[in-house]
N, CA, C, O and the ligand as a Tripos MOL2 file, in Angstrom:
@<TRIPOS>MOLECULE
protein
  257   255    65     0     0
PROTEIN
NO_CHARGES

@<TRIPOS>ATOM
      1 N          15.8630   74.2630  -88.7200 N.3       1 MET1
      2 CA         16.4070   73.6360  -89.9280 C.3       1 MET1
      3 C          17.7210   72.9300  -89.6180 C.2       1 MET1
      4 O          18.6070   73.4860  -88.9680 O.2       1 MET1
      5 N          17.8240   71.6990  -90.0950 N.am      2 LYS2
      6 CA         19.0620   70.9400  -89.9030 C.3       2 LYS2
      7 C          19.6950   70.7010  -91.2670 C.2       2 LYS2
      8 O          19.0140   70.6820  -92.2920 O.2       2 LYS2
      9 N          20.9920   70.5210  -91.2550 N.am      3 ARG3
     10 CA         21.7010   70.3330  -92.5050 C.3       3 ARG3
     11 C          22.7490   69.2340  -92.3610 C.2       3 ARG3
     12 O          23.4080   69.0990  -91.3300 O.2       3 ARG3
     13 N          22.8770   68.4570  -93.4310 N.am      4 PHE4
     14 CA         23.9340   67.4580  -93.5040 C.3       4 PHE4
     15 C          24.7040   67.6780  -94.7970 C.2       4 PHE4
     16 O          24.1220   67.6950  -95.8820 O.2       4 PHE4
     17 N          26.0130   67.8440  -94.6760 N.am      5 ALA5
     18 CA         26.8540   68.0030  -95.8530 C.3       5 ALA5
     19 C          27.6780   66.7410  -96.0370 C.2       5 ALA5
     20 O          28.3910   66.3010  -95.1360 O.2       5 ALA5
     21 N          27.5620   66.1760  -97.2190 N.am      6 CYS6
     22 CA         28.2840   64.9410  -97.5240 C.3       6 CYS6
     23 C          29.7880   65.1260  -97.3210 C.2       6 CYS6
     24 O          30.4730   64.2140  -96.8570 O.2       6 CYS6
     25 N          30.2920   66.2960  -97.6650 N.am      7 ALA7
     26 CA         31.7250   66.5610  -97.5480 C.3       7 ALA7
     27 C          32.2020   66.4230  -96.1020 C.2       7 ALA7
     28 O          33.3590   66.0790  -95.8620 O.2       7 ALA7
     29 N          31.3230   66.6880  -95.1460 N.am      8 ASP8
     30 CA         31.6900   66.5750  -93.7370 C.3       8 ASP8
     31 C          32.0020   65.1290  -93.3490 C.2       8 ASP8
     32 O          32.6770   64.8660  -92.3530 O.2       8 ASP8
     33 N          31.4990   64.2080  -94.1540 N.am      9 ALA9
     34 CA         31.7540   62.7960  -93.8890 C.3       9 ALA9
     35 C          33.0610   62.3430  -94.5200 C.2       9 ALA9
     36 O          33.4180   61.1670  -94.4580 O.2       9 ALA9
     37 N          33.7810   63.3020  -95.1350 N.am     10 GLY10
     38 CA         35.0540   62.9640  -95.7450 C.3      10 GLY10
     39 C          34.9170   62.4690  -97.1660 C.2      10 GLY10
     40 O          35.8700   61.9550  -97.7520 O.2      10 GLY10
     41 N          33.7170   62.6270  -97.7210 N.am     11 VAL11
     42 CA         33.4650   62.2030  -99.0880 C.3      11 VAL11
     43 C          33.6340   63.3960 -100.0200 C.2      11 VAL11
     44 O          33.1940   64.5000  -99.6990 O.2      11 VAL11
     45 N          34.2630   63.1840 -101.1630 N.am     12 VAL12
     46 CA         34.3770   64.2570 -102.1400 C.3      12 VAL12
     47 C          33.0460   64.3650 -102.8630 C.2      12 VAL12
     48 O          32.8070   63.6990 -103.8700 O.2      12 VAL12
     49 N          32.1870   65.2170 -102.3270 N.am     13 CYS13
     50 CA         30.8270   65.3220 -102.8130 C.3      13 CYS13
     51 C          30.2650   66.6380 -102.3120 C.2      13 CYS13
     52 O          30.4360   67.0020 -101.1490 O.2      13 CYS13
     53 N          29.5950   67.3460 -103.2050 N.am     14 LYS14
     54 CA         29.0980   68.6690 -102.8120 C.3      14 LYS14
     55 C          27.6510   68.6360 -102.3520 C.2      14 LYS14
     56 O          27.0530   69.6770 -102.0800 O.2      14 LYS14
     57 N          27.0950   67.4440 -102.2670 N.am     15 ALA15
     58 CA         25.6840   67.3310 -101.9080 C.3      15 ALA15
     59 C          25.4340   67.7290 -100.4540 C.2      15 ALA15
     60 O          26.2210   67.4220  -99.5580 O.2      15 ALA15
     61 N          24.3230   68.4180 -100.2530 N.am     16 GLN16
     62 CA         23.8870   68.7530  -98.9060 C.3      16 GLN16
     63 C          22.4010   68.4630  -98.8250 C.2      16 GLN16
     64 O          21.6670   68.6530  -99.7950 O.2      16 GLN16
     65 N          21.9690   68.0110  -97.6820 N.am     17 VAL17
     66 CA         20.5360   67.8100  -97.4980 C.3      17 VAL17
     67 C          20.0920   68.5880  -96.2650 C.2      17 VAL17
     68 O          20.8280   68.7030  -95.2860 O.2      17 VAL17
     69 N          18.8970   69.1080  -96.3320 N.am     18 THR18
     70 CA         18.3630   69.8640  -95.2050 C.3      18 THR18
     71 C          16.9830   69.3250  -94.8420 C.2      18 THR18
     72 O          16.3290   68.6540  -95.6410 O.2      18 THR18
     73 N          16.5640   69.6280  -93.6410 N.am     19 GLY19
     74 CA         15.2510   69.1910  -93.2040 C.3      19 GLY19
     75 C          14.8860   69.8860  -91.9130 C.2      19 GLY19
     76 O          15.7190   70.5380  -91.2830 O.2      19 GLY19
     77 N          13.6500   69.7420  -91.5310 N.am     20 ALA20
     78 CA         13.1720   70.4030  -90.3220 C.3      20 ALA20
     79 C          13.6750   69.7040  -89.0680 C.2      20 ALA20
     80 O          13.8900   70.3350  -88.0330 O.2      20 ALA20
     81 N          13.8590   68.4000  -89.1750 N.am     21 THR21
     82 CA         14.2900   67.6300  -88.0150 C.3      21 THR21
     83 C          15.4960   66.7680  -88.3660 C.2      21 THR21
     84 O          15.7960   66.5370  -89.5380 O.2      21 THR21
     85 N          16.1770   66.3000  -87.3330 N.am     22 GLU22
     86 CA         17.3240   65.4270  -87.5200 C.3      22 GLU22
     87 C          16.9180   64.1490  -88.2570 C.2      22 GLU22
     88 O          17.6510   63.6550  -89.1140 O.2      22 GLU22
     89 N          15.7490   63.6270  -87.9130 N.am     23 GLU23
     90 CA         15.2710   62.4000  -88.5410 C.3      23 GLU23
     91 C          15.0620   62.5920  -90.0360 C.2      23 GLU23
     92 O          15.3910   61.7230  -90.8430 O.2      23 GLU23
     93 N          14.5060   63.7530  -90.3860 N.am     24 GLU24
     94 CA         14.2400   64.0330  -91.7950 C.3      24 GLU24
     95 C          15.5480   64.1410  -92.5790 C.2      24 GLU24
     96 O          15.6760   63.6000  -93.6780 O.2      24 GLU24
     97 N          16.5120   64.8490  -91.9950 N.am     25 VAL25
     98 CA         17.8010   65.0040  -92.6580 C.3      25 VAL25
     99 C          18.4910   63.6570  -92.7840 C.2      25 VAL25
    100 O          19.0790   63.3480  -93.8210 O.2      25 VAL25
    101 N          18.4200   62.8600  -91.7330 N.am     26 LEU26
    102 CA         19.0690   61.5600  -91.7500 C.3      26 LEU26
    103 C          18.4480   60.6630  -92.8250 C.2      26 LEU26
    104 O          19.1520   59.9330  -93.5210 O.2      26 LEU26
    105 N          17.1320   60.7290  -92.9470 N.am     27 ALA27
    106 CA         16.4490   59.9330  -93.9680 C.3      27 ALA27
    107 C          16.9100   60.3310  -95.3630 C.2      27 ALA27
    108 O          17.1280   59.4790  -96.2240 O.2      27 ALA27
    109 N          17.0550   61.6260  -95.5750 N.am     28 LYS28
    110 CA         17.5030   62.1120  -96.8830 C.3      28 LYS28
    111 C          18.9720   61.7500  -97.1090 C.2      28 LYS28
    112 O          19.3670   61.4180  -98.2260 O.2      28 LYS28
    113 N          19.7690   61.8120  -96.0560 N.am     29 ALA29
    114 CA         21.1810   61.4610  -96.1710 C.3      29 ALA29
    115 C          21.3350   59.9830  -96.5110 C.2      29 ALA29
    116 O          22.1840   59.6070  -97.3180 O.2      29 ALA29
    117 N          20.5040   59.1520  -95.8870 N.am     30 VAL30
    118 CA         20.5140   57.7120  -96.1730 C.3      30 VAL30
    119 C          20.1740   57.4700  -97.6350 C.2      30 VAL30
    120 O          20.8150   56.6680  -98.3140 O.2      30 VAL30
    121 N          19.1430   58.1820  -98.1100 N.am     31 GLU31
    122 CA         18.7250   58.0470  -99.5010 C.3      31 GLU31
    123 C          19.8310   58.5170 -100.4510 C.2      31 GLU31
    124 O          20.1050   57.8710 -101.4630 O.2      31 GLU31
    125 N          20.4500   59.6230 -100.1220 N.am     32 HIS32
    126 CA         21.5250   60.1590 -100.9560 C.3      32 HIS32
    127 C          22.7160   59.2010 -100.9940 C.2      32 HIS32
    128 O          23.2670   58.9300 -102.0610 O.2      32 HIS32
    129 N          23.1050   58.6930  -99.8340 N.am     33 ALA33
    130 CA         24.2510   57.7870  -99.7730 C.3      33 ALA33
    131 C          24.0060   56.5450 -100.6170 C.2      33 ALA33
    132 O          24.9220   56.0140 -101.2450 O.2      33 ALA33
    133 N          22.7530   56.0910 -100.6220 N.am     34 ARG34
    134 CA         22.4280   54.8710 -101.3600 C.3      34 ARG34
    135 C          22.4440   55.1320 -102.8680 C.2      34 ARG34
    136 O          23.0000   54.3440 -103.6340 O.2      34 ARG34
    137 N          21.8300   56.2430 -103.2870 N.am     35 THR35
    138 CA         21.7120   56.4970 -104.7190 C.3      35 THR35
    139 C          23.0090   57.0440 -105.3110 C.2      35 THR35
    140 O          23.3720   56.7030 -106.4360 O.2      35 THR35
    141 N          23.7050   57.8890 -104.5580 N.am     36 ALA36
    142 CA         24.8940   58.5520 -105.1100 C.3      36 ALA36
    143 C          26.1800   57.7830 -104.8410 C.2      36 ALA36
    144 O          27.1150   57.8410 -105.6390 O.2      36 ALA36
    145 N          26.2350   57.0640 -103.7260 N.am     37 HIS37
    146 CA         27.4960   56.4340 -103.3520 C.3      37 HIS37
    147 C          27.4040   54.9260 -103.1990 C.2      37 HIS37
    148 O          28.4130   54.2590 -102.9690 O.2      37 HIS37
    149 N          26.2000   54.3870 -103.3240 N.am     38 GLY38
    150 CA         26.0480   52.9400 -103.2080 C.3      38 GLY38
    151 C          26.3140   52.4230 -101.8050 C.2      38 GLY38
    152 O          26.6670   51.2590 -101.6170 O.2      38 GLY38
    153 N          26.1410   53.3000 -100.8190 N.am     39 VAL39
    154 CA         26.3570   52.9170  -99.4200 C.3      39 VAL39
    155 C          25.0210   52.9220  -98.6920 C.2      39 VAL39
    156 O          24.2800   53.9040  -98.7310 O.2      39 VAL39
    157 N          24.7260   51.8190  -98.0320 N.am     40 ASP40
    158 CA         23.4820   51.7550  -97.2800 C.3      40 ASP40
    159 C          23.7730   52.0040  -95.8010 C.2      40 ASP40
    160 O          24.2310   51.1110  -95.0870 O.2      40 ASP40
    161 N          23.5030   53.2240  -95.3550 N.am     41 LEU41
    162 CA         23.8110   53.6020  -93.9670 C.3      41 LEU41
    163 C          22.9980   52.7940  -92.9620 C.2      41 LEU41
    164 O          23.4090   52.6190  -91.8150 O.2      41 LEU41
    165 N          21.8460   52.3050  -93.4000 N.am     42 THR42
    166 CA         20.9870   51.5770  -92.4660 C.3      42 THR42
    167 C          21.5370   50.1940  -92.1650 C.2      42 THR42
    168 O          21.0720   49.5280  -91.2400 O.2      42 THR42
    169 N          22.5440   49.7490  -92.9530 N.am     43 GLN43
    170 CA         23.1320   48.4350  -92.7190 C.3      43 GLN43
    171 C          24.0840   48.4520  -91.5360 C.2      43 GLN43
    172 O          24.4530   47.3990  -91.0140 O.2      43 GLN43
    173 N          24.4790   49.6390  -91.1150 N.am     44 SER44
    174 CA         25.4640   49.7410  -90.0510 C.3      44 SER44
    175 C          25.0560   50.7950  -89.0380 C.2      44 SER44
    176 O          24.8860   51.9630  -89.3880 O.2      44 SER44
    177 N          24.8990   50.3960  -87.8010 N.am     45 THR45
    178 CA         24.5660   51.3530  -86.7490 C.3      45 THR45
    179 C          25.6750   52.3810  -86.5810 C.2      45 THR45
    180 O          25.4160   53.5550  -86.3130 O.2      45 THR45
    181 N          26.9040   51.9280  -86.7400 N.am     46 THR46
    182 CA         28.0370   52.8380  -86.6070 C.3      46 THR46
    183 C          27.9810   53.9420  -87.6540 C.2      46 THR46
    184 O          28.1740   55.1190  -87.3490 O.2      46 THR46
    185 N          27.7110   53.5370  -88.9020 N.am     47 LEU47
    186 CA         27.6220   54.5150  -89.9780 C.3      47 LEU47
    187 C          26.4530   55.4700  -89.7560 C.2      47 LEU47
    188 O          26.5800   56.6760  -89.9670 O.2      47 LEU47
    189 N          25.3310   54.9330  -89.3350 N.am     48 ALA48
    190 CA         24.1520   55.7590  -89.1140 C.3      48 ALA48
    191 C          24.4070   56.7750  -88.0080 C.2      48 ALA48
    192 O          24.0250   57.9400  -88.1270 O.2      48 ALA48
    193 N          25.0510   56.3350  -86.9330 N.am     49 ASN49
    194 CA         25.3740   57.2460  -85.8410 C.3      49 ASN49
    195 C          26.4060   58.2860  -86.2700 C.2      49 ASN49
    196 O          26.3530   59.4430  -85.8540 O.2      49 ASN49
    197 N          27.3410   57.8510  -87.1070 N.am     50 PHE50
    198 CA         28.3500   58.7620  -87.6370 C.3      50 PHE50
    199 C          27.6710   59.8680  -88.4530 C.2      50 PHE50
    200 O          27.9730   61.0500  -88.2860 O.2      50 PHE50
    201 N          26.7660   59.4730  -89.3230 N.am     51 ALA51
    202 CA         26.0570   60.4380  -90.1600 C.3      51 ALA51
    203 C          25.2140   61.3700  -89.2880 C.2      51 ALA51
    204 O          25.1680   62.5780  -89.5200 O.2      51 ALA51
    205 N          24.5530   60.8000  -88.2910 N.am     52 ARG52
    206 CA         23.7200   61.6110  -87.3920 C.3      52 ARG52
    207 C          24.5570   62.6700  -86.6700 C.2      52 ARG52
    208 O          24.1160   63.7990  -86.4600 O.2      52 ARG52
    209 N          25.7770   62.2720  -86.2960 N.am     53 GLY53
    210 CA         26.6510   63.1970  -85.5820 C.3      53 GLY53
    211 C          27.1320   64.3640  -86.4360 C.2      53 GLY53
    212 O          27.6130   65.3720  -85.9160 O.2      53 GLY53
    213 N          26.9980   64.2160  -87.7550 N.am     54 LEU54
    214 CA         27.4600   65.2700  -88.6620 C.3      54 LEU54
    215 C          26.3710   66.2730  -88.9960 C.2      54 LEU54
    216 O          26.6230   67.2680  -89.6770 O.2      54 LEU54
    217 N          25.1740   66.0180  -88.5250 N.am     55 ILE55
    218 CA         24.0670   66.9310  -88.8090 C.3      55 ILE55
    219 C          24.2180   68.1880  -87.9620 C.2      55 ILE55
    220 O          24.4030   68.1170  -86.7470 O.2      55 ILE55
    221 N          24.1350   69.3260  -88.6150 N.am     56 ARG56
    222 CA         24.3030   70.5970  -87.9120 C.3      56 ARG56
    223 C          23.0320   71.4350  -87.9830 C.2      56 ARG56
    224 O          22.1370   71.2040  -88.7960 O.2      56 ARG56
    225 N          23.0020   72.4120  -87.0940 N.am     57 ASP57
    226 CA         21.9390   73.3960  -87.1630 C.3      57 ASP57
    227 C          22.2290   74.3490  -88.3040 C.2      57 ASP57
    228 O          23.3270   74.8970  -88.4010 O.2      57 ASP57
    229 N          21.2380   74.5470  -89.1740 N.am     58 ASP58
    230 CA         21.4550   75.3380  -90.3720 C.3      58 ASP58
    231 C          21.7690   76.7890  -90.0430 C.2      58 ASP58
    232 O          22.4600   77.4560  -90.8130 O.2      58 ASP58
    233 N          21.2850   77.2840  -88.9340 N.am     59 ALA59
    234 CA         21.4950   78.6900  -88.5740 C.3      59 ALA59
    235 C          22.9780   79.0170  -88.4450 C.2      59 ALA59
    236 O          23.4030   80.1420  -88.7080 O.2      59 ALA59
    237 N          23.7640   78.0140  -88.0350 N.am     60 GLU60
    238 CA         25.1850   78.2470  -87.8370 C.3      60 GLU60
    239 C          25.9410   78.2960  -89.1530 C.2      60 GLU60
    240 O          26.9670   78.9680  -89.2550 O.2      60 GLU60
    241 N          25.4520   77.6020  -90.1420 N.am     61 THR61
    242 CA         26.2190   77.4310  -91.3760 C.3      61 THR61
    243 C          25.7430   78.3420  -92.5120 C.2      61 THR61
    244 O          26.4270   78.4650  -93.5290 O.2      61 THR61
    245 N          24.5880   78.9760  -92.3520 N.am     62 GLN62
    246 CA         24.0370   79.7060  -93.4770 C.3      62 GLN62
    247 C          24.3100   81.2010  -93.4170 C.2      62 GLN62
    248 O          23.6430   81.9830  -94.0960 O.2      62 GLN62
    249 N          25.2820   81.6020  -92.6110 N.am     63 ARG63
    250 CA         25.6500   83.0160  -92.5860 C.3      63 ARG63
    251 C          26.3520   83.3950  -93.8760 C.2      63 ARG63
    252 O          27.1610   82.6120  -94.3730 O.2      63 ARG63
    253 N          26.0800   84.5440  -94.4300 N.am     64 PRO64
    254 CA         26.7240   84.9410  -95.6800 C.3      64 PRO64
    255 C          28.2040   85.2720  -95.4800 C.2      64 PRO64
    256 O          28.8930   85.6250  -96.4370 O.2      64 PRO64
    257 ZN         27.3090   62.5610 -101.4520 Zn       65 ZN65
@<TRIPOS>BOND
     1     1     2 1
     2     2     3 1
     3     3     4 2
     4     3     5 am
     5     5     6 1
     6     6     7 1
     7     7     8 2
     8     7     9 am
     9     9    10 1
    10    10    11 1
    11    11    12 2
    12    11    13 am
    13    13    14 1
    14    14    15 1
    15    15    16 2
    16    15    17 am
    17    17    18 1
    18    18    19 1
    19    19    20 2
    20    19    21 am
    21    21    22 1
    22    22    23 1
    23    23    24 2
    24    23    25 am
    25    25    26 1
    26    26    27 1
    27    27    28 2
    28    27    29 am
    29    29    30 1
    30    30    31 1
    31    31    32 2
    32    31    33 am
    33    33    34 1
    34    34    35 1
    35    35    36 2
    36    35    37 am
    37    37    38 1
    38    38    39 1
    39    39    40 2
    40    39    41 am
    41    41    42 1
    42    42    43 1
    43    43    44 2
    44    43    45 am
    45    45    46 1
    46    46    47 1
    47    47    48 2
    48    47    49 am
    49    49    50 1
    50    50    51 1
    51    51    52 2
    52    51    53 am
    53    53    54 1
    54    54    55 1
    55    55    56 2
    56    55    57 am
    57    57    58 1
    58    58    59 1
    59    59    60 2
    60    59    61 am
    61    61    62 1
    62    62    63 1
    63    63    64 2
    64    63    65 am
    65    65    66 1
    66    66    67 1
    67    67    68 2
    68    67    69 am
    69    69    70 1
    70    70    71 1
    71    71    72 2
    72    71    73 am
    73    73    74 1
    74    74    75 1
    75    75    76 2
    76    75    77 am
    77    77    78 1
    78    78    79 1
    79    79    80 2
    80    79    81 am
    81    81    82 1
    82    82    83 1
    83    83    84 2
    84    83    85 am
    85    85    86 1
    86    86    87 1
    87    87    88 2
    88    87    89 am
    89    89    90 1
    90    90    91 1
    91    91    92 2
    92    91    93 am
    93    93    94 1
    94    94    95 1
    95    95    96 2
    96    95    97 am
    97    97    98 1
    98    98    99 1
    99    99   100 2
   100    99   101 am
   101   101   102 1
   102   102   103 1
   103   103   104 2
   104   103   105 am
   105   105   106 1
   106   106   107 1
   107   107   108 2
   108   107   109 am
   109   109   110 1
   110   110   111 1
   111   111   112 2
   112   111   113 am
   113   113   114 1
   114   114   115 1
   115   115   116 2
   116   115   117 am
   117   117   118 1
   118   118   119 1
   119   119   120 2
   120   119   121 am
   121   121   122 1
   122   122   123 1
   123   123   124 2
   124   123   125 am
   125   125   126 1
   126   126   127 1
   127   127   128 2
   128   127   129 am
   129   129   130 1
   130   130   131 1
   131   131   132 2
   132   131   133 am
   133   133   134 1
   134   134   135 1
   135   135   136 2
   136   135   137 am
   137   137   138 1
   138   138   139 1
   139   139   140 2
   140   139   141 am
   141   141   142 1
   142   142   143 1
   143   143   144 2
   144   143   145 am
   145   145   146 1
   146   146   147 1
   147   147   148 2
   148   147   149 am
   149   149   150 1
   150   150   151 1
   151   151   152 2
   152   151   153 am
   153   153   154 1
   154   154   155 1
   155   155   156 2
   156   155   157 am
   157   157   158 1
   158   158   159 1
   159   159   160 2
   160   159   161 am
   161   161   162 1
   162   162   163 1
   163   163   164 2
   164   163   165 am
   165   165   166 1
   166   166   167 1
   167   167   168 2
   168   167   169 am
   169   169   170 1
   170   170   171 1
   171   171   172 2
   172   171   173 am
   173   173   174 1
   174   174   175 1
   175   175   176 2
   176   175   177 am
   177   177   178 1
   178   178   179 1
   179   179   180 2
   180   179   181 am
   181   181   182 1
   182   182   183 1
   183   183   184 2
   184   183   185 am
   185   185   186 1
   186   186   187 1
   187   187   188 2
   188   187   189 am
   189   189   190 1
   190   190   191 1
   191   191   192 2
   192   191   193 am
   193   193   194 1
   194   194   195 1
   195   195   196 2
   196   195   197 am
   197   197   198 1
   198   198   199 1
   199   199   200 2
   200   199   201 am
   201   201   202 1
   202   202   203 1
   203   203   204 2
   204   203   205 am
   205   205   206 1
   206   206   207 1
   207   207   208 2
   208   207   209 am
   209   209   210 1
   210   210   211 1
   211   211   212 2
   212   211   213 am
   213   213   214 1
   214   214   215 1
   215   215   216 2
   216   215   217 am
   217   217   218 1
   218   218   219 1
   219   219   220 2
   220   219   221 am
   221   221   222 1
   222   222   223 1
   223   223   224 2
   224   223   225 am
   225   225   226 1
   226   226   227 1
   227   227   228 2
   228   227   229 am
   229   229   230 1
   230   230   231 1
   231   231   232 2
   232   231   233 am
   233   233   234 1
   234   234   235 1
   235   235   236 2
   236   235   237 am
   237   237   238 1
   238   238   239 1
   239   239   240 2
   240   239   241 am
   241   241   242 1
   242   242   243 1
   243   243   244 2
   244   243   245 am
   245   245   246 1
   246   246   247 1
   247   247   248 2
   248   247   249 am
   249   249   250 1
   250   250   251 1
   251   251   252 2
   252   251   253 am
   253   253   254 1
   254   254   255 1
   255   255   256 2
@<TRIPOS>SUBSTRUCTURE
     1 MET1         2 RESIDUE 1 A MET
     2 LYS2         6 RESIDUE 1 A LYS
     3 ARG3        10 RESIDUE 1 A ARG
     4 PHE4        14 RESIDUE 1 A PHE
     5 ALA5        18 RESIDUE 1 A ALA
     6 CYS6        22 RESIDUE 1 A CYS
     7 ALA7        26 RESIDUE 1 A ALA
     8 ASP8        30 RESIDUE 1 A ASP
     9 ALA9        34 RESIDUE 1 A ALA
    10 GLY10       38 RESIDUE 1 A GLY
    11 VAL11       42 RESIDUE 1 A VAL
    12 VAL12       46 RESIDUE 1 A VAL
    13 CYS13       50 RESIDUE 1 A CYS
    14 LYS14       54 RESIDUE 1 A LYS
    15 ALA15       58 RESIDUE 1 A ALA
    16 GLN16       62 RESIDUE 1 A GLN
    17 VAL17       66 RESIDUE 1 A VAL
    18 THR18       70 RESIDUE 1 A THR
    19 GLY19       74 RESIDUE 1 A GLY
    20 ALA20       78 RESIDUE 1 A ALA
    21 THR21       82 RESIDUE 1 A THR
    22 GLU22       86 RESIDUE 1 A GLU
    23 GLU23       90 RESIDUE 1 A GLU
    24 GLU24       94 RESIDUE 1 A GLU
    25 VAL25       98 RESIDUE 1 A VAL
    26 LEU26      102 RESIDUE 1 A LEU
    27 ALA27      106 RESIDUE 1 A ALA
    28 LYS28      110 RESIDUE 1 A LYS
    29 ALA29      114 RESIDUE 1 A ALA
    30 VAL30      118 RESIDUE 1 A VAL
    31 GLU31      122 RESIDUE 1 A GLU
    32 HIS32      126 RESIDUE 1 A HIS
    33 ALA33      130 RESIDUE 1 A ALA
    34 ARG34      134 RESIDUE 1 A ARG
    35 THR35      138 RESIDUE 1 A THR
    36 ALA36      142 RESIDUE 1 A ALA
    37 HIS37      146 RESIDUE 1 A HIS
    38 GLY38      150 RESIDUE 1 A GLY
    39 VAL39      154 RESIDUE 1 A VAL
    40 ASP40      158 RESIDUE 1 A ASP
    41 LEU41      162 RESIDUE 1 A LEU
    42 THR42      166 RESIDUE 1 A THR
    43 GLN43      170 RESIDUE 1 A GLN
    44 SER44      174 RESIDUE 1 A SER
    45 THR45      178 RESIDUE 1 A THR
    46 THR46      182 RESIDUE 1 A THR
    47 LEU47      186 RESIDUE 1 A LEU
    48 ALA48      190 RESIDUE 1 A ALA
    49 ASN49      194 RESIDUE 1 A ASN
    50 PHE50      198 RESIDUE 1 A PHE
    51 ALA51      202 RESIDUE 1 A ALA
    52 ARG52      206 RESIDUE 1 A ARG
    53 GLY53      210 RESIDUE 1 A GLY
    54 LEU54      214 RESIDUE 1 A LEU
    55 ILE55      218 RESIDUE 1 A ILE
    56 ARG56      222 RESIDUE 1 A ARG
    57 ASP57      226 RESIDUE 1 A ASP
    58 ASP58      230 RESIDUE 1 A ASP
    59 ALA59      234 RESIDUE 1 A ALA
    60 GLU60      238 RESIDUE 1 A GLU
    61 THR61      242 RESIDUE 1 A THR
    62 GLN62      246 RESIDUE 1 A GLN
    63 ARG63      250 RESIDUE 1 A ARG
    64 PRO64      254 RESIDUE 1 A PRO
    65 ZN65       257 GROUP 0 **** ****
């Protein structure tokens, strides 16, 4: 399980997306950024790579 937290990108936003693979999480993050923030990550390779770099393994973050 992979996880992307919008807040990790420096955005004041509590949204998180999870998925089985990095690609799945990135796709959901792209969709979220577009609908919630009006930012199209696919327009910029830099932004897309930045978002990809923020994806973490869920096992590390889901400890109680
Ligand atoms: Zn967000």
